[in-house]
PDB file as gemmi writes it, atoms N, CA and C in Angstrom:
CRYST1    1.000    1.000    1.000  90.00  90.00  90.00 P 1                      
ATOM      1  N   UNK A   1     140.434 -53.715 -61.130  1.00  0.00           N  
ATOM      2  CA  UNK A   1     139.256 -53.823 -60.323  1.00  0.00           C  
ATOM      3  C   UNK A   1     139.587 -54.209 -58.929  1.00  0.00           C  
ATOM      4  N   UNK A   2     138.895 -53.662 -57.914  1.00  0.00           N  
ATOM      5  CA  UNK A   2     139.160 -54.028 -56.583  1.00  0.00           C  
ATOM      6  C   UNK A   2     138.765 -55.469 -56.288  1.00  0.00           C  
ATOM      7  N   UNK A   3     139.248 -55.957 -55.146  1.00  0.00           N  
ATOM      8  CA  UNK A   3     138.966 -57.349 -54.695  1.00  0.00           C  
ATOM      9  C   UNK A   3     137.782 -57.311 -53.729  1.00  0.00           C  
ATOM     10  N   UNK A   4     136.780 -58.201 -53.954  1.00  0.00           N  
ATOM     11  CA  UNK A   4     135.619 -58.211 -53.015  1.00  0.00           C  
ATOM     12  C   UNK A   4     136.085 -58.678 -51.610  1.00  0.00           C  
ATOM     13  N   UNK A   5     135.499 -58.148 -50.599  1.00  0.00           N  
ATOM     14  CA  UNK A   5     135.819 -58.581 -49.222  1.00  0.00           C  
ATOM     15  C   UNK A   5     134.824 -59.746 -48.822  1.00  0.00           C  
ATOM     16  N   UNK A   6     133.744 -59.912 -49.614  1.00  0.00           N  
ATOM     17  CA  UNK A   6     132.767 -60.992 -49.314  1.00  0.00           C  
ATOM     18  C   UNK A   6     132.070 -61.342 -50.577  1.00  0.00           C  
ATOM     19  N   UNK A   7     131.699 -62.581 -50.700  1.00  0.00           N  
ATOM     20  CA  UNK A   7     130.942 -63.074 -51.783  1.00  0.00           C  
ATOM     21  C   UNK A   7     129.864 -64.025 -51.262  1.00  0.00           C  
ATOM     22  N   UNK A   8     128.607 -63.858 -51.728  1.00  0.00           N  
ATOM     23  CA  UNK A   8     127.523 -64.738 -51.260  1.00  0.00           C  
ATOM     24  C   UNK A   8     127.727 -66.167 -51.911  1.00  0.00           C  
ATOM     25  N   UNK A   9     126.952 -67.093 -51.436  1.00  0.00           N  
ATOM     26  CA  UNK A   9     126.827 -68.397 -52.021  1.00  0.00           C  
ATOM     27  C   UNK A   9     126.216 -68.174 -53.424  1.00  0.00           C  
ATOM     28  N   UNK A  10     126.295 -69.152 -54.303  1.00  0.00           N  
ATOM     29  CA  UNK A  10     125.682 -69.103 -55.599  1.00  0.00           C  
ATOM     30  C   UNK A  10     124.192 -69.523 -55.368  1.00  0.00           C  
ATOM     31  N   UNK A  11     123.300 -68.606 -55.814  1.00  0.00           N  
ATOM     32  CA  UNK A  11     121.867 -68.852 -55.662  1.00  0.00           C  
ATOM     33  C   UNK A  11     121.289 -69.249 -56.989  1.00  0.00           C  
ATOM     34  N   UNK A  12     120.188 -70.040 -56.969  1.00  0.00           N  
ATOM     35  CA  UNK A  12     119.436 -70.399 -58.157  1.00  0.00           C  
ATOM     36  C   UNK A  12     118.063 -69.773 -58.046  1.00  0.00           C  
ATOM     37  N   UNK A  13     117.233 -69.974 -59.038  1.00  0.00           N  
ATOM     38  CA  UNK A  13     115.833 -69.471 -58.961  1.00  0.00           C  
ATOM     39  C   UNK A  13     115.088 -70.114 -57.800  1.00  0.00           C  
ATOM     40  N   UNK A  14     115.536 -71.257 -57.300  1.00  0.00           N  
ATOM     41  CA  UNK A  14     114.891 -71.907 -56.181  1.00  0.00           C  
ATOM     42  C   UNK A  14     115.499 -71.522 -54.859  1.00  0.00           C  
ATOM     43  N   UNK A  15     116.723 -71.175 -54.801  1.00  0.00           N  
ATOM     44  CA  UNK A  15     117.377 -70.851 -53.525  1.00  0.00           C  
ATOM     45  C   UNK A  15     117.573 -69.359 -53.239  1.00  0.00           C  
ATOM     46  N   UNK A  16     117.221 -68.498 -54.175  1.00  0.00           N  
ATOM     47  CA  UNK A  16     117.352 -67.081 -53.990  1.00  0.00           C  
ATOM     48  C   UNK A  16     116.525 -66.679 -52.729  1.00  0.00           C  
ATOM     49  N   UNK A  17     117.231 -66.087 -51.709  1.00  0.00           N  
ATOM     50  CA  UNK A  17     116.554 -65.778 -50.485  1.00  0.00           C  
ATOM     51  C   UNK A  17     115.412 -64.754 -50.675  1.00  0.00           C  
ATOM     52  N   UNK A  18     114.369 -64.902 -49.891  1.00  0.00           N  
ATOM     53  CA  UNK A  18     113.250 -63.977 -49.935  1.00  0.00           C  
ATOM     54  C   UNK A  18     113.732 -62.574 -49.654  1.00  0.00           C  
ATOM     55  N   UNK A  19     114.757 -62.379 -48.813  1.00  0.00           N  
ATOM     56  CA  UNK A  19     115.248 -61.018 -48.477  1.00  0.00           C  
ATOM     57  C   UNK A  19     115.813 -60.367 -49.727  1.00  0.00           C  
ATOM     58  N   UNK A  20     116.380 -61.118 -50.676  1.00  0.00           N  
ATOM     59  CA  UNK A  20     116.909 -60.553 -51.900  1.00  0.00           C  
ATOM     60  C   UNK A  20     115.781 -60.205 -52.876  1.00  0.00           C  
ATOM     61  N   UNK A  21     114.734 -60.941 -52.830  1.00  0.00           N  
ATOM     62  CA  UNK A  21     113.587 -60.716 -53.690  1.00  0.00           C  
ATOM     63  C   UNK A  21     112.749 -59.513 -53.229  1.00  0.00           C  
ATOM     64  N   UNK A  22     112.943 -59.147 -51.934  1.00  0.00           N  
ATOM     65  CA  UNK A  22     112.215 -57.987 -51.365  1.00  0.00           C  
ATOM     66  C   UNK A  22     113.147 -56.797 -51.361  1.00  0.00           C  
ATOM     67  N   UNK A  23     112.563 -55.630 -51.189  1.00  0.00           N  
ATOM     68  CA  UNK A  23     113.330 -54.400 -51.128  1.00  0.00           C  
ATOM     69  C   UNK A  23     114.398 -54.409 -49.975  1.00  0.00           C  
ATOM     70  N   UNK A  24     115.652 -54.033 -50.333  1.00  0.00           N  
ATOM     71  CA  UNK A  24     116.708 -54.040 -49.351  1.00  0.00           C  
ATOM     72  C   UNK A  24     117.822 -53.137 -49.874  1.00  0.00           C  
ATOM     73  N   UNK A  25     118.798 -52.881 -49.056  1.00  0.00           N  
ATOM     74  CA  UNK A  25     119.966 -52.060 -49.493  1.00  0.00           C  
ATOM     75  C   UNK A  25     121.250 -52.747 -49.011  1.00  0.00           C  
ATOM     76  N   UNK A  26     122.354 -52.196 -49.511  1.00  0.00           N  
ATOM     77  CA  UNK A  26     123.647 -52.580 -48.974  1.00  0.00           C  
ATOM     78  C   UNK A  26     123.974 -51.611 -47.875  1.00  0.00           C  
ATOM     79  N   UNK A  27     124.950 -51.891 -47.010  1.00  0.00           N  
ATOM     80  CA  UNK A  27     125.314 -51.034 -45.913  1.00  0.00           C  
ATOM     81  C   UNK A  27     125.992 -49.740 -46.453  1.00  0.00           C  
ATOM     82  N   UNK A  28     126.028 -48.749 -45.583  1.00  0.00           N  
ATOM     83  CA  UNK A  28     126.773 -47.518 -45.908  1.00  0.00           C  
ATOM     84  C   UNK A  28     128.213 -47.877 -46.244  1.00  0.00           C  
ATOM     85  N   UNK A  29     128.716 -47.351 -47.361  1.00  0.00           N  
ATOM     86  CA  UNK A  29     130.118 -47.623 -47.790  1.00  0.00           C  
ATOM     87  C   UNK A  29     130.355 -48.936 -48.428  1.00  0.00           C  
ATOM     88  N   UNK A  30     129.302 -49.692 -48.679  1.00  0.00           N  
ATOM     89  CA  UNK A  30     129.437 -51.033 -49.266  1.00  0.00           C  
ATOM     90  C   UNK A  30     128.760 -51.048 -50.658  1.00  0.00           C  
ATOM     91  N   UNK A  31     129.594 -51.361 -51.675  1.00  0.00           N  
ATOM     92  CA  UNK A  31     129.105 -51.554 -53.047  1.00  0.00           C  
ATOM     93  C   UNK A  31     128.865 -53.004 -53.270  1.00  0.00           C  
ATOM     94  N   UNK A  32     127.760 -53.338 -53.909  1.00  0.00           N  
ATOM     95  CA  UNK A  32     127.524 -54.741 -54.395  1.00  0.00           C  
ATOM     96  C   UNK A  32     127.753 -54.834 -55.864  1.00  0.00           C  
ATOM     97  N   UNK A  33     127.995 -56.056 -56.337  1.00  0.00           N  
ATOM     98  CA  UNK A  33     128.106 -56.323 -57.749  1.00  0.00           C  
ATOM     99  C   UNK A  33     127.321 -57.612 -57.982  1.00  0.00           C  
ATOM    100  N   UNK A  34     126.172 -57.521 -58.620  1.00  0.00           N  
ATOM    101  CA  UNK A  34     125.357 -58.672 -58.954  1.00  0.00           C  
ATOM    102  C   UNK A  34     125.936 -59.337 -60.157  1.00  0.00           C  
ATOM    103  N   UNK A  35     126.356 -60.610 -59.961  1.00  0.00           N  
ATOM    104  CA  UNK A  35     126.888 -61.380 -61.075  1.00  0.00           C  
ATOM    105  C   UNK A  35     125.969 -62.529 -61.363  1.00  0.00           C  
ATOM    106  N   UNK A  36     125.575 -62.639 -62.639  1.00  0.00           N  
ATOM    107  CA  UNK A  36     124.741 -63.823 -63.016  1.00  0.00           C  
ATOM    108  C   UNK A  36     125.707 -64.743 -63.732  1.00  0.00           C  
ATOM    109  N   UNK A  37     125.787 -65.934 -63.305  1.00  0.00           N  
ATOM    110  CA  UNK A  37     126.668 -66.941 -63.880  1.00  0.00           C  
ATOM    111  C   UNK A  37     126.041 -67.725 -65.001  1.00  0.00           C  
ATOM    112  N   UNK A  38     124.738 -67.944 -64.910  1.00  0.00           N  
ATOM    113  CA  UNK A  38     123.937 -68.581 -65.970  1.00  0.00           C  
ATOM    114  C   UNK A  38     122.533 -68.025 -65.939  1.00  0.00           C  
ATOM    115  N   UNK A  39     121.948 -67.820 -67.122  1.00  0.00           N  
ATOM    116  CA  UNK A  39     120.574 -67.277 -67.221  1.00  0.00           C  
ATOM    117  C   UNK A  39     120.614 -65.786 -67.137  1.00  0.00           C  
ATOM    118  N   UNK A  40     119.537 -65.176 -66.554  1.00  0.00           N  
ATOM    119  CA  UNK A  40     119.386 -63.805 -66.399  1.00  0.00           C  
ATOM    120  C   UNK A  40     118.534 -63.422 -65.213  1.00  0.00           C  
ATOM    121  N   UNK A  41     118.709 -62.220 -64.714  1.00  0.00           N  
ATOM    122  CA  UNK A  41     117.994 -61.687 -63.580  1.00  0.00           C  
ATOM    123  C   UNK A  41     117.693 -60.241 -63.827  1.00  0.00           C  
ATOM    124  N   UNK A  42     116.770 -59.704 -63.086  1.00  0.00           N  
ATOM    125  CA  UNK A  42     116.463 -58.249 -63.224  1.00  0.00           C  
ATOM    126  C   UNK A  42     116.742 -57.600 -61.889  1.00  0.00           C  
ATOM    127  N   UNK A  43     117.562 -56.511 -61.875  1.00  0.00           N  
ATOM    128  CA  UNK A  43     117.771 -55.759 -60.682  1.00  0.00           C  
ATOM    129  C   UNK A  43     116.853 -54.536 -60.823  1.00  0.00           C  
ATOM    130  N   UNK A  44     115.972 -54.329 -59.859  1.00  0.00           N  
ATOM    131  CA  UNK A  44     114.997 -53.338 -59.919  1.00  0.00           C  
ATOM    132  C   UNK A  44     115.293 -52.285 -58.820  1.00  0.00           C  
ATOM    133  N   UNK A  45     115.367 -50.988 -59.231  1.00  0.00           N  
ATOM    134  CA  UNK A  45     115.565 -49.881 -58.336  1.00  0.00           C  
ATOM    135  C   UNK A  45     114.245 -49.462 -57.788  1.00  0.00           C  
ATOM    136  N   UNK A  46     114.102 -49.420 -56.461  1.00  0.00           N  
ATOM    137  CA  UNK A  46     112.853 -49.123 -55.787  1.00  0.00           C  
ATOM    138  C   UNK A  46     112.420 -47.654 -55.910  1.00  0.00           C  
ATOM    139  N   UNK A  47     113.327 -46.756 -56.335  1.00  0.00           N  
ATOM    140  CA  UNK A  47     112.980 -45.364 -56.464  1.00  0.00           C  
ATOM    141  C   UNK A  47     112.206 -45.049 -57.747  1.00  0.00           C  
ATOM    142  N   UNK A  48     111.880 -46.103 -58.489  1.00  0.00           N  
ATOM    143  CA  UNK A  48     111.125 -45.900 -59.741  1.00  0.00           C  
ATOM    144  C   UNK A  48     111.945 -45.548 -60.947  1.00  0.00           C  
ATOM    145  N   UNK A  49     113.264 -45.517 -60.808  1.00  0.00           N  
ATOM    146  CA  UNK A  49     114.127 -45.106 -61.919  1.00  0.00           C  
ATOM    147  C   UNK A  49     114.327 -46.305 -62.952  1.00  0.00           C  
ATOM    148  N   UNK A  50     113.785 -47.470 -62.673  1.00  0.00           N  
ATOM    149  CA  UNK A  50     113.863 -48.503 -63.687  1.00  0.00           C  
ATOM    150  C   UNK A  50     114.514 -49.765 -63.180  1.00  0.00           C  
ATOM    151  N   UNK A  51     115.011 -50.575 -64.129  1.00  0.00           N  
ATOM    152  CA  UNK A  51     115.577 -51.859 -63.808  1.00  0.00           C  
ATOM    153  C   UNK A  51     116.691 -52.115 -64.824  1.00  0.00           C  
ATOM    154  N   UNK A  52     117.489 -53.132 -64.521  1.00  0.00           N  
ATOM    155  CA  UNK A  52     118.544 -53.536 -65.381  1.00  0.00           C  
ATOM    156  C   UNK A  52     118.540 -55.073 -65.542  1.00  0.00           C  
ATOM    157  N   UNK A  53     118.635 -55.510 -66.773  1.00  0.00           N  
ATOM    158  CA  UNK A  53     118.724 -56.947 -67.003  1.00  0.00           C  
ATOM    159  C   UNK A  53     120.175 -57.335 -66.815  1.00  0.00           C  
ATOM    160  N   UNK A  54     120.383 -58.300 -65.946  1.00  0.00           N  
ATOM    161  CA  UNK A  54     121.751 -58.756 -65.551  1.00  0.00           C  
ATOM    162  C   UNK A  54     121.992 -60.103 -66.125  1.00  0.00           C  
ATOM    163  N   UNK A  55     123.100 -60.249 -66.933  1.00  0.00           N  
ATOM    164  CA  UNK A  55     123.473 -61.506 -67.622  1.00  0.00           C  
ATOM    165  C   UNK A  55     124.842 -61.835 -67.285  1.00  0.00           C  
ATOM    166  N   UNK A  56     125.362 -62.996 -67.686  1.00  0.00           N  
ATOM    167  CA  UNK A  56     126.822 -63.285 -67.477  1.00  0.00           C  
ATOM    168  C   UNK A  56     127.749 -62.239 -68.107  1.00  0.00           C  
ATOM    169  N   UNK A  57     127.329 -61.726 -69.208  1.00  0.00           N  
ATOM    170  CA  UNK A  57     128.173 -60.672 -69.896  1.00  0.00           C  
ATOM    171  C   UNK A  57     127.943 -59.274 -69.299  1.00  0.00           C  
ATOM    172  N   UNK A  58     126.939 -59.090 -68.513  1.00  0.00           N  
ATOM    173  CA  UNK A  58     126.579 -57.779 -68.017  1.00  0.00           C  
ATOM    174  C   UNK A  58     126.277 -57.775 -66.519  1.00  0.00           C  
ATOM    175  N   UNK A  59     127.315 -57.790 -65.654  1.00  0.00           N  
ATOM    176  CA  UNK A  59     127.061 -57.704 -64.208  1.00  0.00           C  
ATOM    177  C   UNK A  59     126.551 -56.277 -63.855  1.00  0.00           C  
ATOM    178  N   UNK A  60     126.022 -56.073 -62.766  1.00  0.00           N  
ATOM    179  CA  UNK A  60     125.479 -54.763 -62.367  1.00  0.00           C  
ATOM    180  C   UNK A  60     125.950 -54.297 -60.998  1.00  0.00           C  
ATOM    181  N   UNK A  61     126.591 -53.154 -60.934  1.00  0.00           N  
ATOM    182  CA  UNK A  61     126.955 -52.579 -59.623  1.00  0.00           C  
ATOM    183  C   UNK A  61     125.754 -52.078 -58.861  1.00  0.00           C  
ATOM    184  N   UNK A  62     125.814 -52.183 -57.551  1.00  0.00           N  
ATOM    185  CA  UNK A  62     124.775 -51.760 -56.664  1.00  0.00           C  
ATOM    186  C   UNK A  62     125.339 -50.734 -55.663  1.00  0.00           C  
ATOM    187  N   UNK A  63     125.004 -49.419 -55.810  1.00  0.00           N  
ATOM    188  CA  UNK A  63     125.585 -48.456 -54.924  1.00  0.00           C  
ATOM    189  C   UNK A  63     125.174 -48.664 -53.463  1.00  0.00           C  
ATOM    190  N   UNK A  64     125.956 -48.128 -52.589  1.00  0.00           N  
ATOM    191  CA  UNK A  64     125.639 -48.221 -51.145  1.00  0.00           C  
ATOM    192  C   UNK A  64     124.261 -47.528 -50.851  1.00  0.00           C  
ATOM    193  N   UNK A  65     123.531 -48.236 -49.942  1.00  0.00           N  
ATOM    194  CA  UNK A  65     122.278 -47.703 -49.425  1.00  0.00           C  
ATOM    195  C   UNK A  65     121.211 -47.384 -50.443  1.00  0.00           C  
ATOM    196  N   UNK A  66     121.220 -47.938 -51.633  1.00  0.00           N  
ATOM    197  CA  UNK A  66     120.196 -47.706 -52.674  1.00  0.00           C  
ATOM    198  C   UNK A  66     119.212 -48.853 -52.615  1.00  0.00           C  
ATOM    199  N   UNK A  67     117.946 -48.583 -52.359  1.00  0.00           N  
ATOM    200  CA  UNK A  67     116.870 -49.590 -52.217  1.00  0.00           C  
ATOM    201  C   UNK A  67     116.629 -50.249 -53.499  1.00  0.00           C  
ATOM    202  N   UNK A  68     116.707 -51.600 -53.518  1.00  0.00           N  
ATOM    203  CA  UNK A  68     116.510 -52.366 -54.735  1.00  0.00           C  
ATOM    204  C   UNK A  68     115.996 -53.773 -54.387  1.00  0.00           C  
ATOM    205  N   UNK A  69     115.606 -54.559 -55.435  1.00  0.00           N  
ATOM    206  CA  UNK A  69     115.325 -55.976 -55.229  1.00  0.00           C  
ATOM    207  C   UNK A  69     115.680 -56.659 -56.530  1.00  0.00           C  
ATOM    208  N   UNK A  70     115.701 -58.032 -56.464  1.00  0.00           N  
ATOM    209  CA  UNK A  70     116.037 -58.882 -57.585  1.00  0.00           C  
ATOM    210  C   UNK A  70     114.876 -59.676 -58.009  1.00  0.00           C  
ATOM    211  N   UNK A  71     114.601 -59.781 -59.318  1.00  0.00           N  
ATOM    212  CA  UNK A  71     113.546 -60.634 -59.856  1.00  0.00           C  
ATOM    213  C   UNK A  71     114.158 -61.641 -60.802  1.00  0.00           C  
ATOM    214  N   UNK A  72     113.683 -62.886 -60.752  1.00  0.00           N  
ATOM    215  CA  UNK A  72     114.072 -63.902 -61.699  1.00  0.00           C  
ATOM    216  C   UNK A  72     112.864 -64.557 -62.299  1.00  0.00           C  
ATOM    217  N   UNK A  73     113.031 -64.953 -63.566  1.00  0.00           N  
ATOM    218  CA  UNK A  73     111.958 -65.663 -64.280  1.00  0.00           C  
ATOM    219  C   UNK A  73     112.563 -66.725 -65.103  1.00  0.00           C  
ATOM    220  N   UNK A  74     112.756 -67.877 -64.509  1.00  0.00           N  
ATOM    221  CA  UNK A  74     113.484 -68.966 -65.199  1.00  0.00           C  
ATOM    222  C   UNK A  74     114.728 -69.372 -64.500  1.00  0.00           C  
ATOM    223  N   UNK A  75     115.417 -70.344 -65.076  1.00  0.00           N  
ATOM    224  CA  UNK A  75     116.650 -70.878 -64.526  1.00  0.00           C  
ATOM    225  C   UNK A  75     117.726 -69.812 -64.457  1.00  0.00           C  
ATOM    226  N   UNK A  76     118.419 -69.748 -63.309  1.00  0.00           N  
ATOM    227  CA  UNK A  76     119.469 -68.742 -63.106  1.00  0.00           C  
ATOM    228  C   UNK A  76     120.431 -69.290 -62.013  1.00  0.00           C  
ATOM    229  N   UNK A  77     121.675 -68.819 -62.162  1.00  0.00           N  
ATOM    230  CA  UNK A  77     122.684 -69.000 -61.093  1.00  0.00           C  
ATOM    231  C   UNK A  77     123.274 -67.655 -60.959  1.00  0.00           C  
ATOM    232  N   UNK A  78     123.356 -67.135 -59.697  1.00  0.00           N  
ATOM    233  CA  UNK A  78     123.874 -65.817 -59.476  1.00  0.00           C  
ATOM    234  C   UNK A  78     124.531 -65.711 -58.105  1.00  0.00           C  
ATOM    235  N   UNK A  79     125.276 -64.641 -57.885  1.00  0.00           N  
ATOM    236  CA  UNK A  79     125.841 -64.367 -56.596  1.00  0.00           C  
ATOM    237  C   UNK A  79     126.084 -62.850 -56.520  1.00  0.00           C  
ATOM    238  N   UNK A  80     126.355 -62.396 -55.308  1.00  0.00           N  
ATOM    239  CA  UNK A  80     126.695 -60.932 -55.140  1.00  0.00           C  
ATOM    240  C   UNK A  80     128.081 -60.871 -54.472  1.00  0.00           C  
ATOM    241  N   UNK A  81     128.885 -59.969 -55.028  1.00  0.00           N  
ATOM    242  CA  UNK A  81     130.188 -59.672 -54.451  1.00  0.00           C  
ATOM    243  C   UNK A  81     130.042 -58.300 -53.731  1.00  0.00           C  
ATOM    244  N   UNK A  82     130.772 -58.154 -52.613  1.00  0.00           N  
ATOM    245  CA  UNK A  82     130.708 -56.905 -51.852  1.00  0.00           C  
ATOM    246  C   UNK A  82     132.082 -56.280 -51.793  1.00  0.00           C  
ATOM    247  N   UNK A  83     132.113 -54.936 -52.012  1.00  0.00           N  
ATOM    248  CA  UNK A  83     133.284 -54.172 -52.084  1.00  0.00           C  
ATOM    249  C   UNK A  83     133.227 -52.929 -51.181  1.00  0.00           C  
ATOM    250  N   UNK A  84     134.338 -52.438 -50.762  1.00  0.00           N  
ATOM    251  CA  UNK A  84     134.395 -51.246 -49.927  1.00  0.00           C  
ATOM    252  C   UNK A  84     134.646 -50.009 -50.740  1.00  0.00           C  
ATOM    253  N   UNK A  85     134.842 -50.174 -52.054  1.00  0.00           N  
ATOM    254  CA  UNK A  85     135.005 -49.007 -52.947  1.00  0.00           C  
ATOM    255  C   UNK A  85     134.164 -49.295 -54.225  1.00  0.00           C  
ATOM    256  N   UNK A  86     133.966 -48.272 -54.984  1.00  0.00           N  
ATOM    257  CA  UNK A  86     133.135 -48.327 -56.154  1.00  0.00           C  
ATOM    258  C   UNK A  86     133.642 -49.372 -57.160  1.00  0.00           C  
ATOM    259  N   UNK A  87     132.691 -50.073 -57.735  1.00  0.00           N  
ATOM    260  CA  UNK A  87     133.032 -51.129 -58.730  1.00  0.00           C  
ATOM    261  C   UNK A  87     132.472 -50.722 -60.069  1.00  0.00           C  
TER     262      UNK A  87                                                      
END                                                                             
């Protein structure tokens, strides 16, 4: 697996930024990997194609420039890793 060039701070249900809860994308050529360290979160694709439950056992890749947002319902610890190649 490639090495991330950047990793966010660890966010909780209380500190998850509003920008992450709202529709957003990664930059062109940038892959994200949503990692949940504790609890669970939902990664929702804005194109209507569905959502993915993300858990410590099941991180979720985020393709470049794909509109999405994150939802949480309960205690969670998570972060996003950024890569320049597919993860």
